[in-house]
C-alpha positions as CSV (number, residue, x, y, z in Angstrom):
1,M,0.0,0.0,0.0
2,S,1.2,3.5,-0.7
3,E,0.2,6.7,1.0
4,R,0.9,10.0,-0.6
5,Q,1.0,13.6,0.5
6,H,1.0,16.0,-2.5
7,P,3.5,18.8,-2.1
8,S,2.3,22.2,-3.0
9,D,4.1,24.5,-5.4
10,V,7.1,22.2,-5.9
11,S,8.1,23.7,-9.2
12,G,8.2,27.2,-7.6
13,R,10.7,26.0,-5.0
14,L,13.0,24.2,-7.5
15,N,16.2,26.2,-8.1
16,T,18.4,24.7,-10.7
17,G,20.8,27.6,-10.8
18,V,22.4,26.7,-7.4
19,A,24.0,23.3,-6.6
20,H,21.9,21.4,-4.0
21,N,23.1,18.6,-1.7
22,A,20.5,16.0,-2.8
23,R,21.4,16.4,-6.5
24,V,25.2,16.6,-5.9
25,W,25.0,13.5,-3.7
26,N,23.1,11.8,-6.4
27,Y,25.9,12.8,-8.9
28,W,28.6,11.4,-6.6
29,I,26.9,8.0,-6.4
30,G,26.5,7.8,-10.1
31,G,22.8,9.0,-10.4
32,K,21.3,10.9,-13.2
33,D,19.0,13.3,-11.3
34,N,21.3,16.3,-11.3
35,Y,22.1,19.4,-13.3
36,E,25.3,20.9,-14.7
37,I,25.8,23.2,-11.7
38,D,25.6,20.2,-9.4
39,Q,28.2,18.4,-11.4
40,Q,30.5,21.4,-11.5
41,V,30.4,21.9,-7.7
42,G,30.6,18.2,-7.1
43,D,33.7,17.9,-9.3
44,Q,35.3,20.8,-7.5
45,V,34.6,19.4,-4.1
46,A,36.0,16.0,-5.2
47,T,39.2,17.8,-6.4
48,M,39.6,19.4,-3.0
49,F,38.5,16.3,-1.0
50,P,39.1,13.2,-3.3
51,V,37.4,10.7,-1.0
52,I,34.0,12.3,-1.1
53,R,32.7,9.9,-3.7
54,D,33.9,7.0,-1.5
55,V,32.1,8.7,1.5
56,A,28.9,9.0,-0.5
57,R,29.0,5.3,-1.6
58,A,29.9,4.2,2.0
59,D,27.0,6.1,3.5
60,R,24.7,4.4,1.0
61,H,26.1,1.0,1.9
62,F,25.7,1.8,5.6
63,L,22.0,2.4,4.9
64,G,21.7,-1.1,3.4
65,R,23.6,-2.9,6.2
66,S,21.8,-1.0,9.0
67,V,18.3,-1.6,7.5
68,R,19.0,-5.3,7.0
69,F,20.3,-5.5,10.6
70,L,17.3,-3.7,12.0
71,T,14.8,-5.7,10.1
72,A,16.3,-9.2,10.1
73,D,18.1,-9.2,13.5
74,C,16.1,-6.7,15.5
75,G,12.6,-7.4,14.2
76,V,11.9,-3.7,13.4
77,R,8.9,-3.3,11.1
78,Q,8.6,0.5,11.1
79,F,11.1,3.1,9.7
80,L,11.2,6.8,9.8
81,D,13.8,7.9,7.2
82,I,14.6,11.6,7.7
83,G,16.5,13.3,5.0
84,T,15.6,10.7,2.3
85,G,17.4,12.2,-0.6
86,L,16.8,11.2,-4.2
87,P,15.6,7.7,-4.8
88,T,18.1,5.2,-6.1
89,L,18.6,1.5,-5.9
90,D,17.7,-0.2,-2.7
91,N,15.8,2.5,-0.8
92,T,14.9,1.9,2.8
93,H,11.4,0.5,2.0
94,E,12.8,-1.9,-0.6
95,I,15.4,-3.3,1.7
96,A,13.1,-3.7,4.7
97,Q,10.1,-5.0,2.7
98,R,12.3,-7.6,0.9
99,I,12.9,-9.1,4.3
100,A,9.6,-8.3,6.0
101,P,6.9,-7.4,3.4
102,E,4.7,-5.9,6.1
103,S,7.2,-3.2,7.0
104,R,6.0,0.4,7.1
105,I,8.2,3.2,6.0
106,V,7.8,7.0,6.2
107,Y,10.2,9.1,4.2
108,V,10.9,12.7,5.2
109,D,12.5,15.4,3.0
110,N,11.8,19.0,2.0
111,D,13.9,19.2,-1.2
112,P,11.7,20.1,-4.2
113,I,13.4,17.7,-6.6
114,V,13.0,14.9,-4.1
115,L,9.3,15.7,-3.9
116,V,9.1,15.6,-7.7
117,H,10.4,12.0,-7.5
118,A,8.2,11.0,-4.6
119,R,6.1,8.9,-6.8
120,S,9.0,6.5,-7.5
121,L,9.6,6.2,-3.8
122,L,6.1,5.5,-2.9
123,T,5.9,2.0,-4.2
124,G,6.0,-0.9,-1.8
125,T,4.5,-4.3,-1.0
126,R,0.8,-4.8,-0.7
127,Q,1.3,-6.0,2.9
128,G,3.3,-3.0,4.1
129,A,3.1,0.8,3.5
130,T,5.2,3.6,2.3
131,A,4.5,7.3,2.9
132,Y,6.3,10.5,2.1
133,I,6.0,13.8,4.1
134,D,7.3,17.2,3.1
135,A,8.9,18.4,6.3
136,D,12.1,20.1,7.4
137,V,14.5,18.5,9.9
138,H,14.6,21.8,11.8
139,H,10.9,21.3,12.7
140,P,10.8,17.9,14.5
141,D,7.3,18.5,15.8
142,G,6.0,18.5,12.2
143,I,7.9,15.3,11.5
144,V,6.5,13.5,14.5
145,E,2.9,14.7,13.6
146,G,3.3,13.6,10.0
147,A,4.8,10.2,10.9
148,S,2.1,9.5,13.3
149,A,-0.4,9.3,10.5
150,A,1.4,6.3,8.9
151,L,3.3,4.7,11.8
152,D,2.1,3.3,15.2
153,L,4.3,5.3,17.5
154,D,3.4,2.9,20.4
155,R,5.5,0.3,18.6
156,P,9.2,0.3,18.0
157,V,10.5,2.6,15.1
158,A,13.9,2.7,13.5
159,V,14.7,6.4,13.1
160,M,17.1,6.8,10.2
161,M,19.1,10.1,10.2
162,L,21.8,9.5,7.6
163,G,23.8,12.6,6.6
164,I,21.1,15.0,7.7
165,L,22.2,16.5,11.1
166,N,25.2,18.0,9.3
167,F,22.8,20.5,7.8
168,V,21.7,21.7,11.3
169,L,24.6,24.0,12.0
170,D,23.9,24.6,15.7
171,T,24.9,21.5,17.8
172,D,22.5,22.3,20.6
173,E,19.6,22.5,18.1
174,A,20.7,19.2,16.5
175,Q,20.7,17.5,19.9
176,H,17.3,18.9,20.6
177,I,16.0,17.5,17.3
178,V,17.3,14.0,18.0
179,R,15.8,14.1,21.6
180,R,12.4,15.3,20.4
181,I,12.1,12.6,17.8
182,M,13.5,9.8,19.9
183,D,11.2,10.9,22.8
184,S,8.2,10.3,20.4
185,V,9.1,6.6,19.9
186,P,8.9,3.8,22.5
187,S,11.5,1.6,24.2
188,G,12.8,-0.9,21.7
189,S,13.2,1.8,19.0
190,Y,16.5,2.5,17.3
191,L,18.5,5.5,16.0
192,A,20.7,5.0,12.9
193,L,22.9,8.0,12.1
194,T,25.8,9.0,9.9
195,H,27.7,12.3,10.1
196,P,30.8,13.8,8.5
197,T,33.8,14.7,10.7
198,T,37.0,16.6,10.5
199,D,38.7,14.3,13.0
200,T,42.2,13.5,11.8
201,D,42.0,9.8,13.0
202,L,39.4,9.3,10.2
203,G,41.3,11.5,7.7
204,G,38.7,14.3,8.0
205,E,41.0,17.3,7.9
206,G,40.4,17.6,4.2
207,N,36.7,18.3,4.9
208,V,37.5,21.8,6.2
209,E,38.3,23.6,3.0
210,A,35.9,21.5,1.0
211,M,33.0,22.4,3.3
212,K,34.0,26.1,3.1
213,F,33.8,26.0,-0.7
214,W,30.5,24.2,-0.4
215,N,29.0,26.8,1.9
216,E,30.1,29.6,-0.5
217,N,28.8,27.9,-3.6
218,A,25.9,25.5,-2.8
219,T,23.0,24.9,-0.5
220,P,22.1,24.1,2.2
221,P,25.1,25.0,4.3
222,I,26.9,22.1,6.0
223,T,29.1,21.5,9.1
224,A,31.3,18.6,10.3
225,R,31.5,17.6,13.9
226,S,33.9,15.8,16.2
227,R,33.5,12.3,17.6
228,A,32.4,13.7,20.9
229,E,29.8,16.0,19.4
230,I,28.4,13.2,17.3
231,S,28.4,10.8,20.3
232,S,26.2,13.3,22.1
233,F,23.4,12.5,19.7
234,F,23.2,9.1,21.3
235,D,22.9,10.2,24.9
236,G,20.5,8.0,26.7
237,L,20.7,5.3,24.0
238,N,22.7,2.1,23.9
239,L,25.1,1.8,21.0
240,V,25.1,-1.6,19.4
241,T,28.4,-3.2,18.4
242,P,30.7,-1.9,17.0
243,G,29.7,1.5,18.3
244,L,30.5,4.8,16.7
245,V,33.0,4.1,13.9
246,S,33.7,5.1,10.3
247,C,30.4,4.2,8.5
248,S,32.4,2.2,6.0
249,Q,33.5,-0.2,8.8
250,W,30.2,-0.5,10.6
251,R,29.4,-4.3,10.4
252,A,31.3,-4.3,7.1
253,E,31.3,-7.5,5.1
254,S,35.1,-7.2,4.7
255,N,37.7,-6.5,7.4
256,S,39.7,-4.4,4.9
257,A,37.1,-1.7,4.5
258,A,38.8,1.7,4.2
259,V,38.5,4.2,7.0
260,L,36.5,7.3,5.8
261,P,35.7,10.6,7.5
262,Q,32.0,9.8,8.0
263,F,30.9,8.4,11.4
264,G,28.1,5.9,11.6
265,A,26.3,4.1,14.4
266,V,23.1,2.4,15.4
267,A,21.7,2.6,19.0
268,L,18.8,1.1,20.9
269,K,16.4,3.1,23.0
270,P,16.2,1.2,26.3
């Protein structure tokens, strides 16, 4: 079953003259839903920070591994995917419903081009459900209200926040957003999160100039955070093994996975 919320005035909000994260990210992982300006900015960032394409692919692979873990190993049947991005192969609902067809997924984004592609996201199994809500991560109350229409918030939910809190520039506000959303879901729920870092032990020092260039030439503005700052998003939650690590190494299929400057972790709400 699919549930749809029709965005209003999407075309009026679509600015193809400025590079946008959802489209540049799509370009980095080999997608086609991007414009020349996105390619130009993406190529310049990749020149300044050559591992960025590896980071983009690793973040996507983390999505697959974490959703499979949450569905198959933890028995989660509800997902709230905040900061969905453009649809590509193996979106959250496809991975979860392949394992458990009855899974219910709510996608959250407010990027106009993502809204244009919402129809391709909103296809799932007959037994389960997919829904899409037009909401901004800066407004968690709206996210919770929208999600409650499609999810049973009295039952465990996996909250997916992959590469989204880096667009909330104030760390205190980002912490509040996580707390508000996790407070809305019951014990037994999970938080899966990835976030870029400038920590040198993950090779993140190259992020500094690349992010400065991004913030001068693209939207929305972005920030990296330290391990300690990212760890604070999991306060009150229990990290599952292997804890907060490079997202490329989180439950990786190979012990030789490269270390990349993008933290990733999954945690249980006790």
